[in-house]
FIKOLZA-1660 file (N, C-alpha, C; in steps of 0.1 Angstrom, whole numbers, plus 5000, padded with zeros to 4 digits):
% residues 194
   i   px   py   pz ch aa at
   1 0531 1409 7215  A  M  N
   1 0519 1400 7210  A  M CA
   1 0529 1389 7198  A  M  C
   2 0516 1377 7197  A  T  N
   2 0521 1370 7187  A  T CA
   2 0513 1374 7173  A  T  C
   3 0518 1377 7163  A  T  N
   3 0512 1382 7154  A  T CA
   3 0501 1372 7146  A  T  C
   4 0504 1361 7147  A  L  N
   4 0493 1351 7139  A  L CA
   4 0479 1352 7149  A  L  C
   5 0483 1353 7163  A  D  N
   5 0471 1355 7171  A  D CA
   5 0460 1366 7167  A  D  C
   6 0466 1377 7164  A  F  N
   6 0457 1387 7161  A  F CA
   6 0452 1385 7146  A  F  C
   7 0463 1383 7136  A  V  N
   7 0460 1382 7122  A  V CA
   7 0449 1372 7119  A  V  C
   8 0450 1359 7124  A  G  N
   8 0438 1350 7121  A  G CA
   8 0427 1353 7123  A  G  C
   9 0423 1360 7135  A  F  N
   9 0411 1362 7138  A  F CA
   9 0405 1375 7131  A  F  C
  10 0414 1386 7131  A  Y  N
  10 0412 1396 7121  A  Y CA
  10 0409 1393 7105  A  Y  C
  11 0413 1387 7101  A  E  N
  11 0412 1379 7088  A  E CA
  11 0398 1374 7088  A  E  C
  12 0395 1364 7095  A  A  N
  12 0380 1361 7096  A  A CA
  12 0370 1372 7098  A  A  C
  13 0372 1379 7108  A  V  N
  13 0360 1387 7111  A  V CA
  13 0360 1399 7102  A  V  C
  14 0369 1403 7097  A  S  N
  14 0371 1412 7084  A  S CA
  14 0363 1412 7078  A  S  C
  15 0357 1398 7073  A  W  N
  15 0349 1395 7061  A  W CA
  15 0335 1399 7063  A  W  C
  16 0332 1402 7077  A  L  N
  16 0317 1406 7079  A  L CA
  16 0316 1419 7075  A  L  C
  17 0326 1425 7074  A  K  N
  17 0327 1440 7068  A  K CA
  17 0326 1440 7050  A  K  C
  18 0337 1430 7049  A  I  N
  18 0337 1431 7033  A  I CA
  18 0325 1426 7024  A  I  C
  19 0316 1415 7032  A  L  N
  19 0307 1409 7024  A  L CA
  19 0293 1416 7027  A  L  C
  20 0296 1426 7035  A  N  N
  20 0283 1433 7040  A  N CA
  20 0274 1426 7048  A  N  C
  21 0281 1417 7057  A  A  N
  21 0272 1408 7066  A  A CA
  21 0265 1411 7075  A  A  C
  22 0271 1423 7079  A  K  N
  22 0265 1430 7092  A  K CA
  22 0266 1446 7092  A  K  C
  23 0256 1453 7094  A  E  N
  23 0259 1468 7094  A  E CA
  23 0266 1475 7104  A  E  C
  24 0274 1483 7103  A  N  N
  24 0281 1493 7108  A  N CA
  24 0294 1484 7115  A  N  C
  25 0299 1476 7106  A  V  N
  25 0310 1468 7111  A  V CA
  25 0321 1478 7109  A  V  C
  26 0330 1482 7121  A  S  N
  26 0342 1486 7120  A  S CA
  26 0352 1485 7133  A  S  C
  27 0363 1487 7132  A  W  N
  27 0374 1482 7143  A  W CA
  27 0384 1496 7142  A  W  C
  28 0393 1493 7154  A  D  N
  28 0399 1500 7158  A  D CA
  28 0412 1493 7163  A  D  C
  29 0428 1494 7160  A  L  N
  29 0435 1488 7168  A  L CA
  29 0441 1497 7178  A  L  C
  30 0439 1491 7190  A  C  N
  30 0442 1498 7202  A  C CA
  30 0453 1491 7211  A  C  C
  31 0459 1502 7215  A  A  N
  31 0469 1498 7224  A  A CA
  31 0477 1509 7234  A  A  C
  32 0485 1504 7241  A  I  N
  32 0489 1517 7255  A  I CA
  32 0502 1524 7246  A  I  C
  33 0506 1522 7235  A  R  N
  33 0517 1529 7229  A  R CA
  33 0513 1528 7213  A  R  C
  34 0521 1538 7208  A  E  N
  34 0520 1538 7190  A  E CA
  34 0525 1531 7184  A  E  C
  35 0536 1523 7188  A  E  N
  35 0536 1510 7181  A  E CA
  35 0538 1497 7188  A  E  C
  36 0538 1486 7182  A  I  N
  36 0537 1473 7187  A  I CA
  36 0543 1466 7182  A  I  C
  37 0555 1459 7190  A  T  N
  37 0565 1448 7181  A  T CA
  37 0562 1436 7185  A  T  C
  38 0560 1427 7178  A  D  N
  38 0557 1415 7178  A  D CA
  38 0567 1407 7185  A  D  C
  39 0567 1392 7188  A  D  N
  39 0575 1386 7195  A  D CA
  39 0586 1379 7182  A  D  C
  40 0584 1381 7172  A  R  N
  40 0597 1381 7161  A  R CA
  40 0602 1393 7153  A  R  C
  41 0598 1404 7160  A  G  N
  41 0604 1417 7156  A  G CA
  41 0594 1426 7148  A  G  C
  42 0585 1417 7140  A  M  N
  42 0573 1430 7131  A  M CA
  42 0569 1440 7141  A  M  C
  43 0571 1451 7135  A  T  N
  43 0562 1463 7143  A  T CA
  43 0550 1468 7135  A  T  C
  44 0537 1469 7144  A  I  N
  44 0524 1473 7139  A  I CA
  44 0524 1487 7145  A  I  C
  45 0518 1498 7134  A  K  N
  45 0517 1512 7143  A  K CA
  45 0500 1511 7143  A  K  C
  46 0499 1515 7158  A  I  N
  46 0487 1517 7163  A  I CA
  46 0480 1532 7162  A  I  C
  47 0468 1534 7157  A  K  N
  47 0461 1549 7157  A  K CA
  47 0457 1551 7172  A  K  C
  48 0449 1546 7180  A  Y  N
  48 0440 1546 7191  A  Y CA
  48 0450 1543 7203  A  Y  C
  49 0454 1554 7211  A  I  N
  49 0463 1546 7222  A  I CA
  49 0456 1549 7231  A  I  C
  50 0451 1540 7243  A  R  N
  50 0446 1540 7257  A  R CA
  50 0432 1543 7254  A  R  C
  51 0423 1541 7246  A  P  N
  51 0410 1545 7245  A  P CA
  51 0402 1543 7256  A  P  C
  52 0392 1548 7258  A  D  N
  52 0383 1542 7269  A  D CA
  52 0376 1529 7261  A  D  C
  53 0377 1516 7264  A  L  N
  53 0374 1506 7256  A  L CA
  53 0360 1504 7259  A  L  C
  54 0353 1512 7268  A  S  N
  54 0336 1508 7269  A  S CA
  54 0330 1509 7257  A  S  C
  55 0334 1520 7248  A  K  N
  55 0325 1523 7235  A  K CA
  55 0323 1514 7229  A  K  C
  56 0331 1501 7226  A  Y  N
  56 0332 1490 7219  A  Y CA
  56 0323 1482 7221  A  Y  C
  57 0317 1472 7211  A  D  N
  57 0309 1461 7213  A  D CA
  57 0318 1448 7214  A  D  C
  58 0327 1449 7212  A  L  N
  58 0337 1435 7212  A  L CA
  58 0353 1442 7214  A  L  C
  59 0362 1432 7226  A  I  N
  59 0373 1438 7225  A  I CA
  59 0379 1423 7220  A  I  C
  60 0390 1421 7215  A  F  N
  60 0398 1413 7214  A  F CA
  60 0413 1414 7217  A  F  C
  61 0417 1403 7227  A  I  N
  61 0434 1403 7232  A  I CA
  61 0439 1393 7225  A  I  C
  62 0450 1392 7217  A  P  N
  62 0459 1384 7214  A  P CA
  62 0471 1379 7224  A  P  C
  63 0476 1369 7222  A  G  N
  63 0485 1364 7232  A  G CA
  63 0499 1366 7227  A  G  C
  64 0510 1362 7235  A  G  N
  64 0524 1364 7232  A  G CA
  64 0528 1362 7245  A  G  C
  65 0543 1362 7245  A  M  N
  65 0551 1361 7256  A  M CA
  65 0548 1371 7265  A  M  C
  66 0544 1383 7265  A  S  N
  66 0545 1396 7271  A  S CA
  66 0534 1393 7280  A  S  C
  67 0524 1389 7277  A  T  N
  67 0511 1384 7283  A  T CA
  67 0516 1381 7299  A  T  C
  68 0526 1373 7300  A  R  N
  68 0528 1367 7312  A  R CA
  68 0532 1378 7323  A  R  C
  69 0538 1387 7318  A  E  N
  69 0544 1399 7325  A  E CA
  69 0530 1411 7326  A  E  C
  70 0527 1413 7313  A  L  N
  70 0515 1423 7315  A  L CA
  70 0503 1420 7324  A  L  C
  71 0500 1407 7327  A  R  N
  71 0490 1404 7338  A  R CA
  71 0494 1409 7352  A  R  C
  72 0507 1412 7352  A  F  N
  72 0509 1420 7368  A  F CA
  72 0509 1436 7367  A  F  C
  73 0507 1442 7353  A  D  N
  73 0511 1455 7353  A  D CA
  73 0497 1462 7354  A  D  C
  74 0498 1467 7367  A  A  N
  74 0484 1474 7373  A  A CA
  74 0478 1485 7360  A  A  C
  75 0488 1491 7355  A  E  N
  75 0483 1501 7348  A  E CA
  75 0477 1496 7334  A  E  C
  76 0481 1487 7328  A  F  N
  76 0474 1479 7318  A  F CA
  76 0463 1473 7321  A  F  C
  77 0461 1464 7332  A  I  N
  77 0450 1459 7335  A  I CA
  77 0441 1469 7337  A  I  C
  78 0444 1480 7344  A  S  N
  78 0431 1491 7346  A  S CA
  78 0427 1497 7334  A  S  C
  79 0437 1494 7323  A  W  N
  79 0430 1501 7308  A  W CA
  79 0420 1490 7300  A  W  C
  80 0427 1480 7304  A  I  N
  80 0413 1469 7300  A  I CA
  80 0404 1466 7307  A  I  C
  81 0403 1467 7319  A  Q  N
  81 0390 1468 7328  A  Q CA
  81 0381 1479 7324  A  Q  C
  82 0388 1489 7313  A  T  N
  82 0375 1500 7310  A  T CA
  82 0366 1491 7301  A  T  C
  83 0367 1481 7296  A  A  N
  83 0360 1471 7287  A  A CA
  83 0349 1464 7298  A  A  C
  84 0349 1468 7310  A  R  N
  84 0340 1461 7318  A  R CA
  84 0329 1455 7312  A  R  C
  85 0321 1468 7305  A  D  N
  85 0308 1461 7300  A  D CA
  85 0304 1463 7285  A  D  C
  86 0316 1458 7280  A  V  N
  86 0318 1455 7266  A  V CA
  86 0309 1441 7266  A  V  C
  87 0300 1441 7253  A  E  N
  87 0292 1428 7252  A  E CA
  87 0302 1414 7252  A  E  C
  88 0310 1415 7241  A  Y  N
  88 0321 1405 7236  A  Y CA
  88 0331 1406 7242  A  Y  C
  89 0338 1397 7250  A  K  N
  89 0353 1397 7255  A  K CA
  89 0359 1385 7248  A  K  C
  90 0370 1388 7241  A  V  N
  90 0373 1376 7233  A  V CA
  90 0391 1376 7235  A  V  C
  91 0395 1363 7234  A  S  N
  91 0410 1364 7234  A  S CA
  91 0414 1350 7225  A  S  C
  92 0428 1349 7224  A  V  N
  92 0434 1337 7219  A  V CA
  92 0446 1334 7226  A  V  C
  93 0445 1325 7227  A  C  N
  93 0463 1322 7233  A  C CA
  93 0465 1327 7247  A  C  C
  94 0476 1334 7249  A  T  N
  94 0476 1340 7262  A  T CA
  94 0472 1352 7267  A  T  C
  95 0466 1355 7256  A  G  N
  95 0455 1369 7258  A  G CA
  95 0446 1365 7271  A  G  C
  96 0442 1352 7272  A  A  N
  96 0432 1346 7282  A  A CA
  96 0436 1350 7297  A  A  C
  97 0449 1351 7298  A  L  N
  97 0457 1356 7308  A  L CA
  97 0452 1370 7314  A  L  C
  98 0452 1378 7306  A  L  N
  98 0448 1394 7303  A  L CA
  98 0433 1397 7306  A  L  C
  99 0423 1387 7300  A  L  N
  99 0409 1388 7304  A  L CA
  99 0411 1384 7321  A  L  C
 100 0416 1371 7323  A  G  N
 100 0414 1370 7336  A  G CA
 100 0422 1378 7348  A  G  C
 101 0434 1385 7347  A  A  N
 101 0438 1398 7355  A  A CA
 101 0430 1407 7356  A  A  C
 102 0420 1410 7344  A  A  N
 102 0412 1421 7346  A  A CA
 102 0399 1417 7352  A  A  C
 103 0398 1405 7354  A  G  N
 103 0383 1401 7362  A  G CA
 103 0375 1397 7354  A  G  C
 104 0375 1393 7340  A  F  N
 104 0365 1388 7331  A  F CA
 104 0363 1375 7329  A  F  C
 105 0370 1367 7337  A  L  N
 105 0370 1355 7336  A  L CA
 105 0363 1344 7351  A  L  C
 106 0361 1355 7360  A  T  N
 106 0359 1351 7370  A  T CA
 106 0344 1341 7368  A  T  C
 107 0344 1331 7376  A  D  N
 107 0331 1322 7373  A  D CA
 107 0328 1316 7359  A  D  C
 108 0340 1316 7349  A  K  N
 108 0340 1314 7337  A  K CA
 108 0348 1299 7332  A  K  C
 109 0343 1295 7324  A  M  N
 109 0353 1283 7319  A  M CA
 109 0363 1288 7306  A  M  C
 110 0374 1287 7303  A  A  N
 110 0382 1293 7295  A  A CA
 110 0392 1283 7291  A  A  C
 111 0398 1287 7282  A  T  N
 111 0413 1280 7274  A  T CA
 111 0423 1289 7270  A  T  C
 112 0434 1287 7268  A  T  N
 112 0445 1294 7264  A  T CA
 112 0456 1285 7260  A  T  C
 113 0468 1290 7254  A  N  N
 113 0478 1282 7250  A  N CA
 113 0483 1269 7258  A  N  C
 114 0483 1257 7253  A  S  N
 114 0486 1247 7262  A  S CA
 114 0498 1248 7270  A  S  C
 115 0507 1253 7267  A  A  N
 115 0517 1258 7275  A  A CA
 115 0513 1267 7288  A  A  C
 116 0502 1271 7287  A  A  N
 116 0499 1283 7299  A  A CA
 116 0485 1280 7306  A  A  C
 117 0483 1265 7307  A  Y  N
 117 0472 1262 7311  A  Y CA
 117 0472 1267 7328  A  Y  C
 118 0485 1263 7332  A  E  N
 118 0485 1264 7349  A  E CA
 118 0484 1278 7351  A  E  C
 119 0490 1290 7341  A  L  N
 119 0489 1301 7346  A  L CA
 119 0476 1306 7345  A  L  C
 120 0465 1299 7338  A  L  N
 120 0451 1304 7336  A  L CA
 120 0443 1300 7348  A  L  C
 121 0448 1289 7356  A  I  N
 121 0440 1284 7366  A  I CA
 121 0435 1294 7378  A  I  C
 122 0442 1302 7381  A  P  N
 122 0436 1312 7393  A  P CA
 122 0429 1323 7388  A  P  C
 123 0424 1325 7374  A  Y  N
 123 0415 1333 7369  A  Y CA
 123 0401 1329 7365  A  Y  C
 124 0398 1313 7367  A  C  N
 124 0387 1311 7363  A  C CA
 124 0381 1300 7366  A  C  C
 125 0370 1296 7365  A  T  N
 125 0365 1282 7374  A  T CA
 125 0370 1270 7368  A  T  C
 126 0374 1271 7354  A  E  N
 126 0378 1257 7348  A  E CA
 126 0387 1259 7338  A  E  C
 127 0398 1253 7334  A  V  N
 127 0406 1254 7323  A  V CA
 127 0403 1245 7314  A  V  C
 128 0397 1245 7303  A  V  N
 128 0392 1237 7294  A  V CA
 128 0405 1233 7284  A  V  C
 129 0405 1222 7283  A  K  N
 129 0417 1219 7272  A  K CA
 129 0411 1217 7257  A  K  C
 130 0407 1228 7251  A  A  N
 130 0402 1230 7240  A  A CA
 130 0404 1237 7230  A  A  C
 131 0402 1238 7219  A  R  N
 131 0406 1248 7208  A  R CA
 131 0396 1260 7211  A  R  C
 132 0384 1259 7214  A  I  N
 132 0377 1274 7216  A  I CA
 132 0366 1270 7228  A  I  C
 133 0365 1277 7238  A  V  N
 133 0358 1277 7247  A  V CA
 133 0348 1291 7248  A  V  C
 134 0333 1286 7248  A  R  N
 134 0327 1303 7249  A  R CA
 134 0320 1297 7261  A  R  C
 135 0318 1309 7271  A  D  N
 135 0310 1309 7283  A  D CA
 135 0304 1324 7280  A  D  C
 136 0290 1321 7282  A  G  N
 136 0285 1336 7279  A  G CA
 136 0289 1342 7264  A  G  C
 137 0291 1352 7267  A  N  N
 137 0299 1363 7256  A  N CA
 137 0314 1362 7258  A  N  C
 138 0321 1353 7265  A  V  N
 138 0332 1353 7265  A  V CA
 138 0337 1344 7261  A  V  C
 139 0345 1347 7251  A  L  N
 139 0353 1336 7240  A  L CA
 139 0368 1335 7243  A  L  C
 140 0373 1324 7242  A  T  N
 140 0388 1321 7246  A  T CA
 140 0388 1311 7238  A  T  C
 141 0404 1314 7229  A  G  N
 141 0410 1302 7220  A  G CA
 141 0423 1297 7225  A  G  C
 142 0424 1286 7221  A  G  N
 142 0437 1280 7224  A  G CA
 142 0450 1283 7219  A  G  C
 143 0458 1276 7215  A  G  N
 143 0472 1282 7211  A  G CA
 143 0470 1290 7195  A  G  C
 144 0481 1296 7192  A  V  N
 144 0484 1304 7180  A  V CA
 144 0472 1303 7167  A  V  C
 145 0471 1292 7161  A  S  N
 145 0464 1291 7150  A  S CA
 145 0449 1291 7154  A  S  C
 146 0447 1289 7164  A  A  N
 146 0432 1286 7168  A  A CA
 146 0426 1299 7168  A  A  C
 147 0432 1311 7166  A  S  N
 147 0428 1324 7162  A  S CA
 147 0419 1323 7148  A  S  C
 148 0423 1316 7137  A  I  N
 148 0416 1316 7129  A  I CA
 148 0404 1312 7132  A  I  C
 149 0400 1297 7137  A  D  N
 149 0391 1290 7143  A  D CA
 149 0381 1299 7148  A  D  C
 150 0387 1306 7161  A  L  N
 150 0378 1315 7167  A  L CA
 150 0372 1328 7160  A  L  C
 151 0379 1334 7148  A  G  N
 151 0376 1344 7142  A  G CA
 151 0360 1337 7134  A  G  C
 152 0363 1325 7128  A  L  N
 152 0353 1321 7121  A  L CA
 152 0339 1316 7130  A  L  C
 153 0343 1309 7142  A  Y  N
 153 0331 1310 7150  A  Y CA
 153 0324 1319 7153  A  Y  C
 154 0332 1333 7155  A  L  N
 154 0321 1344 7159  A  L CA
 154 0316 1351 7146  A  L  C
 155 0323 1349 7137  A  V  N
 155 0315 1350 7124  A  V CA
 155 0303 1341 7121  A  V  C
 156 0305 1328 7123  A  E  N
 156 0292 1320 7123  A  E CA
 156 0283 1322 7135  A  E  C
 157 0285 1328 7149  A  S  N
 157 0275 1331 7157  A  S CA
 157 0269 1343 7154  A  S  C
 158 0274 1355 7149  A  L  N
 158 0267 1367 7146  A  L CA
 158 0260 1367 7133  A  L  C
 159 0261 1355 7124  A  T  N
 159 0256 1353 7110  A  T CA
 159 0249 1344 7110  A  T  C
 160 0254 1330 7101  A  N  N
 160 0249 1320 7099  A  N CA
 160 0259 1309 7093  A  N  C
 161 0256 1297 7093  A  K  N
 161 0264 1287 7087  A  K CA
 161 0268 1290 7074  A  K  C
 162 0260 1294 7066  A  E  N
 162 0259 1298 7053  A  E CA
 162 0273 1308 7050  A  E  C
 163 0269 1320 7058  A  L  N
 163 0279 1328 7057  A  L CA
 163 0294 1324 7059  A  L  C
 164 0296 1317 7069  A  V  N
 164 0309 1312 7074  A  V CA
 164 0314 1302 7065  A  V  C
 165 0307 1294 7057  A  K  N
 165 0311 1287 7047  A  K CA
 165 0317 1295 7037  A  K  C
 166 0309 1306 7034  A  K  N
 166 0316 1313 7022  A  K CA
 166 0328 1320 7025  A  K  C
 167 0328 1327 7038  A  V  N
 167 0341 1331 7045  A  V CA
 167 0353 1319 7043  A  V  C
 168 0348 1311 7048  A  Q  N
 168 0359 1299 7048  A  Q CA
 168 0365 1297 7033  A  Q  C
 169 0356 1297 7023  A  K  N
 169 0362 1295 7011  A  K CA
 169 0371 1309 7005  A  K  C
 170 0366 1320 7010  A  M  N
 170 0375 1330 7004  A  M CA
 170 0389 1330 7012  A  M  C
 171 0385 1325 7022  A  M  N
 171 0401 1324 7030  A  M CA
 171 0408 1311 7027  A  M  C
 172 0403 1301 7019  A  D  N
 172 0413 1290 7013  A  D CA
 172 0411 1284 7026  A  D  C
 173 0402 1281 7039  A  Y  N
 173 0404 1274 7049  A  Y CA
 173 0393 1263 7052  A  Y  C
 174 0397 1251 7050  A  P  N
 174 0389 1241 7052  A  P CA
 174 0387 1235 7062  A  P  C
 175 0396 1240 7076  A  Y  N
 175 0400 1234 7084  A  Y CA
 175 0384 1234 7093  A  Y  C
 176 0379 1246 7095  A  Y  N
 176 0367 1248 7103  A  Y CA
 176 0355 1242 7099  A  Y  C
 177 0347 1235 7110  A  Q  N
 177 0337 1228 7107  A  Q CA
 177 0325 1235 7114  A  Q  C
 178 0317 1245 7102  A  A  N
 178 0304 1252 7104  A  A CA
 178 0294 1241 7110  A  A  C
 179 0287 1250 7119  A  G  N
 179 0275 1242 7125  A  G CA
 179 0278 1229 7135  A  G  C
 180 0292 1229 7140  A  K  N
 180 0291 1218 7147  A  K CA
 180 0298 1222 7160  A  K  C
 181 0295 1233 7165  A  L  N
 181 0301 1239 7174  A  L CA
 181 0291 1237 7187  A  L  C
 182 0293 1234 7198  A  S  N
 182 0286 1236 7212  A  S CA
 182 0285 1248 7218  A  S  C
 183 0274 1253 7224  A  N  N
 183 0271 1265 7227  A  N CA
 183 0283 1272 7237  A  N  C
 184 0289 1259 7244  A  I  N
 184 0301 1262 7256  A  I CA
 184 0311 1259 7249  A  I  C
 185 0318 1248 7246  A  F  N
 185 0330 1246 7241  A  F CA
 185 0332 1239 7230  A  F  C
 186 0343 1239 7222  A  M  N
 186 0345 1228 7214  A  M CA
 186 0358 1222 7216  A  M  C
 187 0362 1210 7214  A  Q  N
 187 0372 1205 7216  A  Q CA
 187 0380 1198 7205  A  Q  C
 188 0395 1198 7203  A  Y  N
 188 0397 1194 7192  A  Y CA
 188 0408 1179 7197  A  Y  C
 189 0401 1167 7191  A  T  N
 189 0405 1156 7194  A  T CA
 189 0416 1152 7186  A  T  C
 190 0420 1158 7175  A  G  N
 190 0428 1153 7168  A  G CA
 190 0426 1154 7154  A  G  C
 191 0415 1145 7152  A  D  N
 191 0408 1139 7140  A  D CA
 191 0396 1150 7139  A  D  C
 192 0391 1153 7146  A  E  N
 192 0379 1161 7144  A  E CA
 192 0373 1171 7154  A  E  C
 193 0365 1179 7154  A  Y  N
 193 0359 1186 7166  A  Y CA
 193 0347 1180 7173  A  Y  C
 194 0349 1181 7182  A  C  N
 194 0335 1174 7189  A  C CA
 194 0329 1187 7202  A  C  C
% end
């Protein structure tokens, strides 16, 4: 994976617990092996190996170069498919390829890293060239740093505009525009979100 894909989202959503914004907030780092090495050589230890993902309320799948191969790994995709009934399915960057390979983007709009738009086409009804795309409770983020905005968007969706502004301040991240997101997707035009 690409670590910023994961850490940007994690940093934002972890404030739900820190600020006691929602009850019973917890998370597990799950994978198919005990250690995950990112595309730059950093290794992360994993506590939960191949758990049944159906017990979660949300799954989050980061991207990285390995997603291009993992989407064809039947055993890995079968594990992701245990999240079939999970309420929120979220990915950033090429993590969308894994959501797609698991069948979670069927009849959905989605986005991914701009370098992988063509790879996402077979998995969804429309690839939207946007920073964040929400179609129902499936949320996909564009390139790597979109993970921060995606995390903040989820915080705002689960709480309110005032809380997400507080989280932004705690993160010293002024770029997210609270309250300006459409229900379906957000596009970044270079100057502003629309």
